[in-house]
C-alpha positions, 0 to 999 in steps of 0.5 A: 521533482528533482533528478535525485527522486526520479533517479533513486525513486525504487530506493526511496519506496523501499525506505518509506516501506521500512519507515511505515513497518517501523511505526507499525511495530513501535504503535503496536508495542505501544499498545502492547502488542508484542507479537507481531510477524512481518514477513517481506516478499522478493518480488509484488507479483501475488500484489503485495509487499509485507504480510503483518500478523498480529494474534489470529489476523493476518494482513497482505498489504500492497504498500504505495506511497506518494509525496505530499506535493505529488499530484498522483491521483490514482493507483494500480492494484493487483487483482491478485491481491483480493485472493489473500487473506486480508489483502489491502492496500495503504497509500503512505503519504509522504514529505519529501524533505524530512521523509515523515511519513502520513496521512495515509490512505485506505483501500481494503476490507475489516479485519478477517475479510477479503480486498473489496473486489476489484475486477470492474475497476478500469483495467490499466495500461503498459506505461511503454507502447509497442513497436506501433505505439499501442499500450497494451492492457495489463489484464491483472491490474486495475486503476483505483482513483483516490476517492476509492480510497478513505484519508487516515490521518495516523498510524493508530488508525492504520492499525485500526483498519488493519487489526481492529485495534484502538489506542 
């Protein structure tokens, strides 16, 4: 990990989000889906970053990202995502040199179904301790291990999971 990776991680995260949305829109266009709505949120307090709507199917998508070289083995997910229509998590892997995106990891239900129940997963802890060094629970955040996600090779595969669309 370089210094620029840690100094500019928030900017890179936004860049990966834009690349992901762009790839989704490009592939949907190629599939003949021209009427697509993409809504962005100011904060992810409700557990999602974007809402993508194609036809009658809406997806509240929490985006996570990791470099292909990263050893990240889990992600933190807000339980509030389970209360949103079509809540799901897309974990975007990217090449740290070129910023090309893919493959992807998926956690969610079929189109029209809610996020699978995550309340039984381990509760996340705050990253910083209090004055006594104790890390408090983050009661609304759960930790999902990599094995709970399904690997998807391409953006077309992501669209199949999100909307049931195939090329």
